[in-house]
Backbone as CSV, one residue per row, in Angstrom:
resi,resn,N_x,N_y,N_z,CA_x,CA_y,CA_z,C_x,C_y,C_z
1,MET,0.777,-1.095,0.136,0.032,-0.078,0.046,0.711,1.410,0.181
2,THR,0.680,2.056,-0.727,1.482,3.248,-1.151,0.863,4.499,-0.604
3,ARG,1.507,5.330,0.068,0.934,6.731,0.629,0.755,7.735,-0.492
4,ALA,-0.426,8.425,-0.530,-0.593,9.511,-1.483,0.265,10.666,-1.190
5,LYS,1.009,10.977,-2.062,2.069,12.238,-1.915,1.552,13.363,-2.567
6,LEU,1.734,14.610,-1.586,1.324,15.754,-2.057,2.391,16.544,-3.236
7,PRO,1.584,17.040,-4.388,2.644,17.605,-5.235,3.671,18.571,-4.708
8,PRO,4.727,18.576,-5.269,5.921,19.501,-4.776,5.392,21.073,-4.684
9,TRP,4.655,21.524,-5.545,4.039,22.936,-5.462,3.233,23.303,-4.360
10,LEU,2.471,22.205,-3.882,1.536,22.222,-2.880,2.487,22.337,-1.470
11,LEU,3.534,21.469,-1.349,4.474,21.422,-0.375,4.984,22.709,-0.068
12,LEU,5.363,23.261,-1.159,6.214,24.619,-1.090,5.279,25.785,-0.541
13,LEU,3.833,25.766,-0.928,2.800,26.618,-0.693,2.285,26.519,0.740
14,MET,2.466,25.307,1.351,2.022,24.927,2.620,2.174,25.683,3.875
15,PRO,3.461,26.228,3.853,3.608,27.321,4.906,2.998,28.430,4.863
16,ALA,2.758,29.014,3.617,2.161,30.181,3.364,0.656,30.005,3.618
17,PHE,0.083,28.879,3.303,-1.372,28.625,3.613,-1.534,28.669,5.165
18,LEU,-0.632,28.005,5.717,-0.704,27.963,7.242,-0.736,29.189,7.706
19,ILE,0.260,30.066,7.412,0.321,31.385,8.014,-0.993,32.284,7.677
20,LEU,-1.257,32.307,6.687,-2.644,33.053,6.118,-3.761,32.477,7.210
21,ALA,-3.925,31.131,7.227,-5.193,30.686,7.844,-4.930,31.219,9.377
22,ALA,-3.725,31.181,10.020,-3.552,31.474,11.206,-3.708,33.056,11.622
23,VAL,-3.274,34.012,10.585,-3.470,35.449,10.904,-4.687,35.990,10.236
24,VAL,-5.249,35.399,9.253,-6.351,35.949,8.517,-7.695,34.976,8.724
25,LEU,-7.611,33.741,8.491,-8.768,32.962,8.272,-9.357,32.765,9.788
26,VAL,-8.552,32.130,10.533,-8.993,32.055,12.028,-9.709,33.078,12.734
27,PRO,-8.891,34.303,12.801,-9.500,35.379,13.183,-10.816,36.024,12.624
28,LEU,-10.872,36.058,11.320,-12.029,36.309,10.548,-13.209,35.522,11.082
29,LEU,-13.004,33.931,11.119,-14.206,33.294,11.489,-14.515,33.476,13.028
30,LEU,-13.543,33.774,13.869,-13.987,33.886,15.067,-14.524,35.387,15.331
31,SER,-14.245,36.401,14.676,-15.101,37.662,14.703,-16.374,37.651,14.131
32,LEU,-16.650,36.600,13.078,-17.884,36.517,12.483,-18.919,35.616,13.611
33,TYR,-18.110,34.536,14.136,-19.041,33.884,15.141,-19.245,34.578,16.163
34,SER,-18.356,35.592,16.804,-18.673,36.271,18.054,-19.664,37.429,17.692
35,SER,-19.932,37.846,16.436,-20.963,38.793,15.938,-22.314,38.267,16.301
36,PHE,-22.646,36.815,16.410,-23.656,36.328,16.844,-23.933,35.967,18.294
37,THR,-23.015,36.493,19.217,-23.144,36.300,20.437,-23.034,37.620,21.234
38,PRO,-23.587,37.607,22.512,-23.432,38.808,23.509,-22.105,38.847,23.905
39,TYR,-20.990,38.540,23.296,-19.468,38.412,23.813,-19.145,39.748,24.577
40,GLN,-18.707,39.681,25.698,-17.989,40.825,26.415,-16.596,40.462,26.738
41,LEU,-15.623,41.318,26.742,-14.260,41.160,27.088,-14.271,40.755,28.571
42,THR,-14.981,41.289,29.191,-14.983,41.159,30.688,-15.645,40.051,31.174
43,ARG,-16.235,39.339,30.124,-17.380,38.148,30.688,-16.978,37.114,29.406
44,PRO,-15.891,36.152,29.499,-15.557,35.521,28.473,-16.533,34.396,28.169
45,GLU,-17.302,33.949,29.356,-18.313,32.765,29.033,-19.513,33.247,28.032
46,THR,-19.700,34.555,27.800,-20.732,34.927,26.893,-20.264,34.670,25.493
47,LEU,-19.010,34.310,25.392,-18.575,33.839,23.974,-19.516,32.663,23.488
48,TRP,-19.841,31.811,24.226,-20.684,30.408,23.886,-22.057,30.637,23.928
49,LYS,-22.620,31.795,23.951,-24.066,32.124,23.854,-24.425,32.772,22.497
50,ILE,-25.369,31.986,21.939,-25.821,32.606,20.626,-27.169,33.436,20.794
51,ASN,-26.932,34.722,20.166,-28.280,35.621,20.247,-28.510,36.173,18.901
52,PHE,-28.253,35.519,17.912,-28.348,35.928,16.565,-30.065,36.088,16.279
53,PRO,-30.637,37.168,15.573,-29.585,38.252,15.072,-29.802,39.680,15.954
54,PHE,-29.659,39.433,17.245,-29.819,40.669,18.066,-28.727,41.720,17.919
55,ASN,-27.502,41.321,17.860,-26.546,42.310,17.522,-26.837,43.142,16.325
56,TYR,-27.314,42.372,15.195,-27.415,42.962,13.979,-28.653,43.865,13.877
57,GLU,-29.754,43.422,14.555,-30.926,44.278,14.765,-30.703,45.749,15.411
58,LYS,-29.844,45.352,16.554,-29.663,46.431,17.560,-28.758,47.625,16.692
59,ALA,-27.795,47.091,15.814,-27.015,48.090,15.108,-27.619,48.795,14.062
60,LEU,-28.602,48.123,13.181,-29.494,48.781,12.227,-30.665,49.663,12.736
61,THR,-30.871,49.408,14.113,-31.854,50.353,14.700,-31.313,51.269,15.707
62,ASP,-29.949,51.305,15.725,-29.181,52.333,16.683,-28.992,53.802,15.936
63,PRO,-29.628,54.631,16.424,-29.514,56.072,15.800,-27.776,56.503,15.849
64,GLY,-27.315,56.183,16.876,-25.915,56.467,16.826,-24.831,55.858,15.785
65,PHE,-25.301,54.561,15.577,-24.700,53.832,14.524,-24.761,54.702,13.072
66,TRP,-26.202,55.056,12.810,-26.415,55.782,11.478,-25.973,57.161,11.408
67,LYS,-25.772,57.694,12.604,-25.151,59.142,12.593,-23.774,59.043,12.397
68,ALA,-23.123,57.847,13.041,-21.569,57.736,12.608,-21.466,57.394,11.155
69,PHE,-22.446,56.598,10.680,-22.413,56.213,9.198,-22.684,57.619,8.168
70,GLY,-23.456,58.474,8.628,-23.725,59.627,7.819,-22.477,60.368,7.878
71,ARG,-21.767,60.634,9.061,-20.520,61.475,9.077,-19.406,60.762,8.121
72,THR,-19.428,59.477,8.277,-18.397,58.862,7.361,-18.688,59.154,5.829
73,VAL,-19.955,59.050,5.551,-20.354,59.384,4.231,-20.009,60.757,3.749
74,LEU,-20.310,61.707,4.801,-19.654,63.112,4.523,-18.385,63.295,4.403
75,LEU,-17.535,62.729,5.245,-16.308,62.787,5.177,-15.537,62.359,3.809
76,LEU,-16.219,61.059,3.532,-15.962,60.406,2.250,-16.300,61.201,1.182
77,THR,-17.334,61.898,0.988,-17.795,62.665,-0.145,-16.857,63.893,-0.169
78,ILE,-16.733,64.596,0.536,-15.953,65.763,0.825,-14.447,65.627,0.464
79,ALA,-13.884,64.656,1.282,-12.628,64.416,0.862,-12.070,63.880,-0.466
80,LEU,-13.032,62.822,-0.946,-12.962,62.397,-2.155,-12.897,63.299,-3.240
81,ASN,-13.846,64.342,-3.295,-13.958,65.389,-4.308,-12.849,66.291,-4.117
82,LEU,-12.449,66.772,-2.860,-11.321,67.471,-2.779,-10.123,66.883,-3.476
83,GLU,-9.847,65.779,-2.824,-8.684,64.978,-3.550,-8.593,64.811,-4.955
84,MET,-9.688,64.632,-5.535,-9.730,64.641,-7.006,-9.554,65.919,-7.589
85,LEU,-10.121,66.957,-7.115,-9.821,68.099,-7.860,-8.317,68.765,-7.642
86,LEU,-7.856,68.371,-6.344,-6.307,68.879,-6.064,-5.596,67.938,-6.926
87,GLY,-5.810,66.888,-6.861,-4.947,65.697,-7.593,-4.838,65.979,-9.131
88,LEU,-6.118,66.437,-9.784,-6.051,66.484,-11.003,-5.408,67.787,-11.398
89,GLY,-5.646,68.783,-10.605,-4.679,70.101,-10.860,-3.327,69.992,-10.731
90,LEU,-2.791,69.094,-9.815,-1.472,68.896,-9.528,-0.887,67.989,-10.448
91,ALA,-1.548,67.120,-10.921,-1.153,66.316,-12.207,-0.856,66.922,-13.357
92,LEU,-1.889,67.802,-13.651,-1.950,68.767,-14.860,-0.453,69.621,-14.707
93,MET,-0.470,70.175,-13.760,0.893,71.135,-13.616,2.131,70.395,-13.758
94,VAL,2.300,69.162,-12.973,3.402,68.517,-13.105,3.731,67.919,-14.334
95,ALA,2.737,67.501,-15.093,2.728,67.037,-16.512,3.501,68.243,-17.542
96,LYS,3.281,69.372,-17.266,3.643,70.468,-18.097,5.057,70.862,-17.797
97,VAL,5.647,70.346,-16.666,7.044,70.540,-16.341,8.196,69.647,-17.315
98,GLN,9.106,70.433,-17.776,9.949,69.818,-18.627,11.221,69.521,-18.112
99,ARG,11.494,70.212,-16.979,12.909,69.688,-16.200,12.713,69.628,-14.899
100,GLY,13.284,68.407,-14.193,13.031,68.070,-12.723,11.550,67.654,-12.418
101,GLN,10.999,67.056,-13.490,9.489,66.169,-13.338,9.833,64.931,-12.248
102,ARG,10.962,64.392,-12.488,11.126,63.164,-11.704,11.140,63.495,-10.246
103,THR,11.941,64.613,-9.923,12.007,65.168,-8.688,10.630,65.613,-8.113
104,LEU,9.987,66.033,-8.756,8.657,66.882,-8.513,7.552,65.441,-8.116
105,ARG,7.815,64.359,-9.032,6.881,63.209,-8.704,7.183,62.496,-7.581
106,THR,8.669,62.524,-7.207,9.001,61.959,-5.864,8.635,62.898,-4.782
107,MET,8.591,64.131,-4.858,8.363,65.104,-3.850,6.796,64.778,-3.557
108,MET,5.892,64.770,-4.552,4.474,64.652,-4.771,3.996,63.314,-3.654
109,MET,4.871,62.407,-3.720,4.497,61.111,-3.146,4.974,61.042,-1.613
110,PHE,5.680,62.309,-1.332,5.936,62.221,0.405,4.601,62.207,1.184
111,PRO,3.756,62.956,1.167,2.493,62.781,2.178,2.115,61.356,2.307
112,MET,1.868,60.732,1.339,1.366,59.423,1.418,2.369,58.254,1.997
113,MET,3.525,58.643,2.045,4.456,57.936,2.969,4.463,58.040,4.416
114,PHE,3.681,59.047,5.038,3.776,59.312,6.259,2.623,58.316,7.054
115,SER,2.932,57.894,8.204,1.839,57.112,8.888,0.557,57.976,9.221
116,PRO,-0.634,57.172,9.258,-1.724,58.297,9.375,-1.798,58.597,10.906
117,ILE,-1.109,57.835,11.767,-1.098,58.348,13.175,-0.135,59.643,13.262
118,LEU,0.991,59.462,12.618,1.899,60.646,12.699,1.228,61.927,12.034
119,VAL,0.439,61.730,10.984,-0.206,62.799,10.378,-1.470,63.075,11.354
120,GLY,-1.905,62.497,12.105,-2.805,62.783,12.718,-2.217,63.770,14.217
121,PHE,-1.125,63.232,14.693,-0.480,64.122,15.645,-0.221,65.401,15.052
122,MET,0.673,65.453,13.831,0.937,66.689,13.228,-0.217,67.641,13.048
123,PHE,-1.427,67.315,12.477,-2.572,68.206,12.453,-3.139,68.608,13.612
124,LYS,-3.051,67.545,14.806,-3.478,68.093,16.011,-2.666,69.254,16.557
125,PHE,-1.318,69.105,16.203,-0.478,70.243,16.633,-0.983,71.496,15.971
126,ILE,-1.176,71.450,14.681,-1.340,72.429,13.581,-2.738,73.125,14.070
127,PHE,-3.692,72.301,14.537,-4.932,73.015,14.868,-5.188,73.171,16.272
128,ASN,-4.163,73.132,17.162,-4.105,73.305,18.642,-4.870,74.606,18.971
129,ASP,-5.532,74.848,19.957,-6.077,75.997,20.434,-5.120,77.013,20.604
130,ASN,-4.154,76.450,21.461,-3.164,77.511,22.216,-1.911,77.835,21.190
131,VAL,-1.311,76.496,20.980,0.181,76.877,20.201,0.024,76.298,18.744
132,GLY,-1.245,76.171,18.273,-1.358,75.657,16.985,-0.944,76.773,15.917
133,LEU,-0.300,76.168,14.643,0.028,77.150,13.714,-0.882,77.957,13.072
134,VAL,-2.172,77.267,12.987,-3.380,77.863,12.249,-3.633,79.267,13.124
135,ASN,-3.892,79.035,14.393,-4.530,80.033,15.099,-3.329,81.424,15.451
136,ASN,-2.095,80.889,15.529,-1.128,81.715,15.151,-1.013,82.506,14.171
137,ALA,-1.034,82.003,13.074,-1.080,82.709,11.752,-2.147,83.770,11.674
138,LEU,-3.425,83.097,12.026,-4.610,83.904,11.890,-4.545,85.167,12.845
139,GLN,-4.055,84.970,14.060,-3.972,86.020,15.019,-2.745,87.119,14.468
140,SER,-1.777,86.597,14.104,-0.660,87.314,13.519,-1.089,88.271,12.359
141,MET,-1.790,87.601,11.494,-2.326,88.755,10.343,-3.474,89.491,10.893
142,GLY,-3.907,89.372,11.949,-5.150,90.022,12.406,-6.543,89.543,11.875
143,LEU,-6.807,88.303,11.490,-7.826,87.956,10.904,-8.470,87.246,11.947
144,ALA,-7.868,86.874,13.058,-8.827,86.496,14.241,-8.331,87.219,15.762
145,SER,-9.332,87.569,16.509,-8.802,88.275,17.666,-8.593,87.303,18.954
146,THR,-9.243,86.190,18.719,-9.119,85.202,19.903,-8.797,83.830,19.273
147,ALA,-8.394,82.876,19.963,-8.027,81.640,19.432,-9.437,80.646,19.190
148,ILE,-9.325,80.203,17.983,-10.340,79.451,17.339,-10.533,77.965,17.964
149,PRO,-11.443,77.461,18.535,-11.384,76.192,19.133,-11.577,75.098,17.940
150,TRP,-10.570,74.889,17.140,-10.715,74.056,15.910,-11.129,72.510,16.429
151,LEU,-10.471,72.115,17.529,-10.718,70.674,17.668,-11.688,70.174,18.880
152,VAL,-12.367,71.514,19.243,-13.563,71.676,20.389,-14.696,71.789,19.732
153,ASP,-14.914,72.542,18.703,-16.227,72.515,18.088,-16.194,71.441,17.198
154,GLY,-17.431,70.869,17.043,-17.855,69.702,16.202,-17.485,69.785,14.681
155,ASN,-18.125,70.970,14.018,-17.881,71.247,12.735,-16.506,71.588,12.312
156,LEU,-15.930,72.265,13.316,-14.397,72.804,12.999,-13.529,71.515,13.098
157,ALA,-13.798,70.476,13.900,-12.954,69.491,14.230,-13.020,68.505,12.977
158,LEU,-14.441,68.435,12.420,-14.656,67.646,11.254,-13.790,68.317,9.865
159,PHE,-14.001,69.569,10.169,-13.074,70.369,9.030,-11.573,70.049,9.074
160,ALA,-11.098,69.885,10.289,-9.635,69.687,10.649,-9.340,68.463,10.204
161,ILE,-10.111,67.412,10.472,-9.849,66.025,9.872,-9.979,65.858,8.453
162,ILE,-10.815,66.528,7.667,-10.970,66.651,6.458,-9.528,67.081,5.725
163,CYS,-9.048,68.207,6.337,-7.690,68.797,5.913,-6.549,67.690,5.935
164,ALA,-6.564,67.041,7.198,-5.517,65.757,7.359,-5.700,64.858,6.226
165,GLU,-6.908,64.417,6.081,-7.173,63.223,5.052,-6.619,63.839,3.549
166,VAL,-7.113,65.037,3.417,-6.791,65.510,1.918,-5.375,65.604,1.965
167,TRP,-4.693,66.327,2.789,-3.103,66.554,2.714,-2.388,65.187,2.379
168,MET,-2.835,64.185,3.096,-2.098,63.024,3.133,-2.385,62.267,1.883
169,SER,-3.674,62.376,1.340,-3.877,61.318,0.108,-4.285,62.073,-1.121
170,THR,-3.923,63.211,-1.226,-4.322,63.759,-2.449,-3.146,63.337,-3.573
171,SER,-1.913,63.036,-3.103,-0.982,62.553,-3.943,-1.494,61.222,-4.522
172,VAL,-2.361,60.299,-3.970,-2.695,59.089,-4.663,-3.548,59.473,-5.920
173,PHE,-4.347,60.409,-5.794,-5.147,60.837,-7.276,-4.169,61.473,-8.216
174,ALA,-3.332,62.056,-7.757,-2.430,62.845,-8.570,-1.383,61.816,-9.376
175,ILE,-0.950,60.912,-8.546,0.026,59.822,-9.130,-0.734,59.116,-10.246
176,LEU,-1.858,58.638,-10.068,-2.705,57.779,-10.904,-3.288,58.463,-12.105
177,ILE,-3.628,60.011,-11.864,-4.009,60.766,-12.970,-2.730,61.130,-13.805
178,LEU,-1.674,61.361,-13.315,-0.571,61.589,-14.013,-0.128,60.501,-14.945
179,ALA,-0.231,59.146,-14.363,0.053,58.074,-15.282,-1.053,57.991,-16.356
180,GLY,-2.384,58.267,-16.135,-3.289,58.634,-17.164,-2.774,59.665,-18.195
181,LEU,-2.292,60.771,-17.921,-1.976,61.793,-18.820,-0.760,61.182,-19.723
182,PHE,0.254,60.469,-19.029,1.299,59.970,-19.816,0.802,58.909,-20.864
183,ALA,-0.270,58.349,-20.590,-0.752,57.382,-21.389,-1.695,57.822,-22.547
184,LEU,-2.191,59.180,-22.376,-3.170,59.841,-23.364,-2.434,59.798,-24.620
185,PRO,-3.377,59.235,-25.607,-2.795,59.346,-26.990,-3.065,61.017,-27.453
186,GLN,-2.004,61.254,-28.415,-1.682,62.702,-28.802,-2.747,62.954,-29.837
187,ASP,-3.230,61.993,-30.889,-3.735,61.922,-32.057,-5.205,62.721,-31.842
188,PRO,-5.999,62.380,-30.754,-7.308,63.185,-30.568,-6.809,64.508,-30.175
189,LEU,-5.696,64.978,-29.332,-5.600,66.208,-28.875,-5.379,67.083,-30.301
190,GLU,-4.368,66.559,-31.001,-3.905,67.275,-32.290,-5.246,67.537,-33.078
191,ALA,-6.142,66.392,-33.403,-7.327,66.643,-34.145,-8.065,67.715,-33.430
192,ALA,-8.607,67.714,-32.126,-9.102,68.643,-31.678,-8.526,70.160,-31.818
193,LYS,-7.386,70.295,-31.702,-6.646,71.584,-32.088,-6.943,72.065,-33.471
194,VAL,-6.636,70.980,-34.387,-6.947,71.370,-35.960,-8.390,71.833,-36.097
195,ASP,-9.417,71.242,-35.391,-10.880,71.610,-35.446,-11.139,72.983,-34.845
196,GLY,-10.322,73.482,-34.112,-10.288,74.895,-33.461,-11.004,74.832,-32.173
197,CYS,-10.766,73.643,-31.557,-11.092,73.690,-30.049,-10.424,74.492,-29.286
198,THR,-10.839,75.216,-28.083,-10.157,76.048,-27.278,-9.420,74.817,-26.149
199,PRO,-8.447,75.299,-25.366,-8.045,74.607,-24.521,-8.854,73.780,-23.497
200,TRP,-9.765,74.654,-23.226,-10.879,74.114,-22.157,-11.529,73.044,-22.920
201,GLN,-12.187,73.297,-24.129,-12.997,72.223,-24.901,-11.942,70.995,-25.045
202,SER,-10.819,71.196,-25.542,-10.067,69.902,-25.536,-9.859,69.077,-24.234
203,PHE,-9.579,69.952,-22.970,-9.632,69.362,-21.902,-10.890,68.460,-21.461
204,ARG,-12.013,69.133,-21.736,-13.405,68.815,-21.388,-13.808,67.690,-22.082
205,TYR,-13.608,67.563,-23.308,-14.228,66.322,-24.182,-13.133,65.433,-24.496
206,VAL,-11.792,65.689,-24.571,-10.856,64.706,-24.973,-10.078,64.169,-23.557
207,THR,-9.379,65.061,-22.939,-8.471,64.683,-21.959,-9.461,64.078,-20.752
208,LEU,-10.377,64.856,-20.399,-11.137,64.381,-19.110,-11.752,62.891,-19.126
209,PRO,-12.465,62.803,-20.335,-12.943,61.297,-20.595,-12.087,60.282,-20.470
210,PHE,-10.885,60.635,-21.208,-9.737,59.361,-20.866,-9.266,59.242,-19.521
211,LEU,-9.433,60.289,-18.734,-8.800,60.347,-17.541,-9.752,59.556,-16.506
212,MET,-11.041,59.479,-16.787,-12.129,59.157,-15.798,-11.800,57.801,-15.351
213,PRO,-11.430,56.665,-16.130,-11.045,55.333,-15.555,-10.157,55.458,-14.383
214,PHE,-9.039,56.328,-14.761,-7.989,56.450,-13.606,-8.369,57.185,-12.429
215,ILE,-9.570,58.177,-12.699,-9.974,58.796,-11.405,-10.831,57.699,-10.614
216,TYR,-11.608,57.035,-11.413,-12.428,56.187,-10.656,-11.832,55.042,-9.792
217,ILE,-10.615,54.490,-10.436,-9.712,53.544,-9.810,-9.250,54.127,-8.449
218,ALA,-8.827,55.399,-8.649,-8.339,56.084,-7.421,-9.494,56.304,-6.326
219,MET,-10.657,56.775,-6.958,-12.003,56.825,-5.887,-12.143,55.386,-5.244
220,ALA,-12.105,54.246,-5.848,-12.397,53.262,-5.240,-11.433,52.785,-4.276
221,ILE,-10.047,53.016,-4.720,-9.137,52.701,-3.550,-9.156,53.519,-2.268
222,ARG,-9.413,54.852,-2.595,-9.695,55.933,-1.515,-10.877,55.767,-0.817
223,SER,-11.913,55.271,-1.545,-13.302,55.150,-0.449,-12.977,54.132,0.454
224,LEU,-12.293,53.069,0.092,-12.022,52.114,1.244,-11.037,52.681,2.269
225,ASP,-10.291,53.317,2.108,-9.317,53.996,3.147,-10.297,54.930,3.959
226,VAL,-11.248,55.747,3.503,-11.801,56.767,4.232,-13.008,55.959,4.990
227,ALA,-13.600,55.059,4.409,-14.751,54.244,4.909,-14.193,53.580,6.203
228,ARG,-12.932,53.097,6.320,-12.425,52.449,7.464,-11.459,53.471,8.056
229,ALA,-11.635,54.846,8.161,-10.848,55.930,8.796,-10.848,55.631,10.475
230,TYR,-9.695,55.728,10.761,-9.639,55.255,12.271,-8.421,56.193,13.014
231,ASP,-7.414,55.813,12.439,-6.082,56.537,13.100,-6.137,57.937,13.400
232,ILE,-6.305,58.739,11.934,-6.315,60.373,12.104,-7.536,60.531,13.280
233,VAL,-8.695,60.214,12.989,-9.916,60.659,13.800,-9.389,60.323,15.296
234,GLN,-9.064,59.069,15.678,-8.676,58.738,16.953,-7.491,59.554,17.625
235,VAL,-6.652,59.839,16.900,-5.432,60.683,17.272,-5.955,62.191,17.484
236,MET,-6.668,62.981,16.667,-6.999,64.242,16.714,-8.051,64.474,17.466
237,THR,-9.179,63.824,17.514,-10.363,64.172,18.271,-10.787,62.962,19.281
238,GLY,-10.217,61.731,18.826,-11.028,60.642,19.705,-12.429,60.377,19.552
239,GLY,-13.044,60.928,18.438,-14.558,61.099,18.209,-14.992,61.985,18.691
240,GLY,-14.682,62.792,19.484,-15.179,63.955,20.322,-15.321,65.308,19.352
241,PRO,-15.674,66.363,19.849,-16.247,66.385,21.032,-17.859,65.920,21.111
242,ALA,-18.073,65.420,22.174,-19.641,64.824,22.379,-19.817,63.802,21.295
243,LYS,-18.788,62.943,20.586,-19.096,62.167,19.644,-19.489,62.790,18.283
244,ARG,-19.208,64.110,18.157,-19.483,64.816,16.941,-18.711,64.558,15.746
245,THR,-17.443,63.833,15.829,-16.680,63.581,14.915,-16.457,61.912,14.841
246,GLU,-17.403,61.154,15.452,-16.978,59.789,15.639,-17.552,59.127,14.334
247,LEU,-16.731,58.393,13.724,-16.982,57.609,12.580,-17.346,56.202,12.625
248,LEU,-17.747,55.542,11.571,-17.942,54.171,11.774,-16.950,53.305,12.692
249,TRP,-15.696,53.414,12.233,-14.774,52.503,12.940,-14.144,53.259,14.264
250,THR,-14.362,54.279,14.583,-14.054,54.821,15.783,-14.980,54.401,16.722
251,MET,-16.371,54.406,16.478,-17.434,54.003,17.092,-17.192,52.554,17.492
252,ILE,-16.834,51.669,16.495,-16.621,50.208,16.574,-15.539,50.072,17.470
253,GLY,-14.488,50.693,17.518,-13.377,50.677,18.393,-13.707,50.977,19.727
254,ARG,-14.613,52.049,20.037,-14.891,52.391,21.367,-15.871,51.308,21.921
255,THR,-16.826,50.846,21.010,-17.794,49.669,21.582,-16.919,48.537,21.838
256,GLY,-16.109,47.943,21.047,-15.260,46.757,21.384,-14.139,46.985,22.482
257,TYR,-13.460,47.926,22.532,-12.292,48.005,23.463,-12.656,48.841,24.744
258,VAL,-13.364,49.878,24.441,-13.627,50.762,25.788,-15.028,50.143,26.505
259,ASP,-15.893,50.028,25.634,-17.256,49.335,26.366,-17.204,47.737,26.715
260,ALA,-16.146,47.237,25.931,-16.016,45.773,26.148,-17.019,44.872,25.455
261,ARG,-17.887,45.501,24.659,-18.946,44.867,24.059,-18.500,44.336,22.485
262,MET,-17.526,43.331,22.485,-16.868,42.725,21.291,-17.801,42.130,20.342
263,GLY,-18.732,41.527,20.956,-19.859,40.759,19.941,-20.748,42.079,19.207
264,TYR,-21.052,42.911,19.780,-21.909,44.012,19.289,-20.995,44.751,18.262
265,ALA,-19.700,44.816,18.809,-18.633,45.785,17.868,-18.455,44.903,16.437
266,ASN,-18.523,43.555,16.665,-17.953,42.891,15.387,-19.383,42.786,14.443
267,ALA,-20.502,42.645,15.226,-21.648,42.700,14.241,-21.605,44.259,13.386
268,MET,-21.361,45.247,14.125,-21.251,46.699,13.551,-20.033,46.730,12.435
269,GLY,-18.946,46.094,12.663,-17.984,45.845,11.809,-18.357,45.221,10.527
270,TYR,-19.024,44.085,10.579,-19.494,43.372,9.266,-20.443,44.325,8.462
271,ILE,-21.371,44.808,9.219,-22.317,45.884,8.502,-21.431,46.851,7.841
272,ALA,-20.512,47.542,8.578,-19.629,48.428,7.828,-19.008,47.911,6.637
273,ILE,-18.492,46.755,6.756,-17.763,46.031,5.606,-18.542,45.928,4.334
274,LEU,-19.812,45.573,4.773,-20.912,45.421,3.370,-21.339,46.755,2.877
275,LEU,-21.021,47.892,3.647,-21.373,49.216,3.216,-20.161,49.620,2.412
276,SER,-19.004,49.264,2.918,-17.884,49.595,2.051,-17.769,48.653,0.794
277,ILE,-18.039,47.736,0.868,-18.224,46.744,-0.504,-19.221,47.749,-1.457
278,ALA,-20.414,48.207,-0.990,-21.339,48.748,-1.733,-20.597,49.884,-2.393
279,PHE,-19.953,50.686,-1.707,-19.107,51.784,-2.341,-18.189,51.437,-3.263
280,THR,-17.397,50.281,-3.008,-16.646,49.861,-3.997,-17.257,49.384,-5.281
281,VAL,-18.361,48.584,-5.119,-19.130,48.183,-6.331,-19.623,49.514,-7.314
282,TYR,-20.129,50.312,-6.421,-20.487,51.562,-7.277,-19.366,52.215,-8.113
283,PHE,-18.319,52.530,-7.540,-17.034,53.125,-8.179,-16.534,52.119,-9.427
284,PHE,-16.725,50.887,-9.072,-16.583,49.869,-10.228,-17.233,49.693,-11.383
285,LEU,-18.714,49.974,-11.075,-19.588,50.162,-12.145,-19.335,51.446,-12.870
286,LYS,-18.985,52.444,-12.052,-18.703,53.768,-12.704,-17.515,53.622,-13.782
287,LEU,-16.464,52.875,-13.278,-15.339,52.538,-14.156,-15.527,51.868,-15.338
288,GLN,-16.493,50.842,-15.286,-16.730,50.110,-16.302,-17.514,50.885,-17.319
289,SER,-18.443,51.802,-16.804,-19.111,52.589,-17.838,-18.006,53.560,-18.454
290,ALA,-17.168,54.157,-17.739,-16.222,55.194,-18.392,-15.241,54.327,-19.473
291,ARG,-15.080,53.158,-19.212,-14.175,52.163,-20.069,-15.113,51.987,-21.439
292,ARG,-16.322,51.664,-21.452,-17.045,51.721,-22.214,-17.402,52.700,-23.218
293,GLU,-17.328,54.041,-22.594,-17.643,55.230,-23.335,-16.110,55.494,-24.119
294,LEU,-15.064,55.027,-23.636,-13.935,55.018,-24.446,-13.706,53.880,-25.547
295,GLY,-14.598,52.908,-25.575,-14.323,51.726,-26.379,-13.500,50.986,-26.127
296,MET,-13.240,50.779,-24.547,-12.304,49.738,-24.177,-13.058,48.498,-23.868
297,GLY,-14.217,48.526,-23.913,-15.020,47.038,-23.482,-15.039,47.013,-22.059
298,ASP,-15.387,45.749,-21.717,-15.457,45.186,-20.263,-14.260,44.680,-19.798
């Protein structure tokens, strides 16, 4: 009787499969299971009690959850549009540079290399009430007589968070749009110039439609990042004041690790993942539509 031997390729990949199962699959399945239980970190025995679908019903009927979701969508909408406009303008300017363009492209990528936690601390200092650079600059120029409570007022704190997100991630749009500009065929632009189109008309009807697939790719990537924003918000405001800057994942983190309601937090996490997938599918459909308009097919 001969033993069945595993193929060599499977033996070589087995350590990778085991590591992936240990660090990805097992925690994923455990968190999914615990979302069906009233699991609390302070009461380990609650992990073995099933209460499906109580956690999901509670999350879907919780006004606080939907307020956090609304703030996440607001942040995502404003940040993505600002990053797209600024990234588009930056890419167009860099594409016009003849000398030192490589240096500019490298410098343009610096903000995205910073850790979100470091960016959060940096902008927390910039918008500090007492020693912040923004307040000092406004008071020095006579534009403000007193210190503005940037991180104390709910609306101003959300504005500060948007500034941090936009500063850190505009380069993602700029790099992808710049790649689209380099791939842009010159024949349509030359034909538009021969037909008497103005620079704005050439950009609006030739350049921009060609760039839309690249813009939607960047939006899909950034929508996932913003939808699970945690680091910057936690460092700058901690979800305050009075939970007015609390987003989905800061609320989930507070519920799981501060309130110790891990089962409920995991249920909210899976709902948030489904909502993030919905945003990704939306941008993917827009990408497919833009590709079809350019005759690229599916």
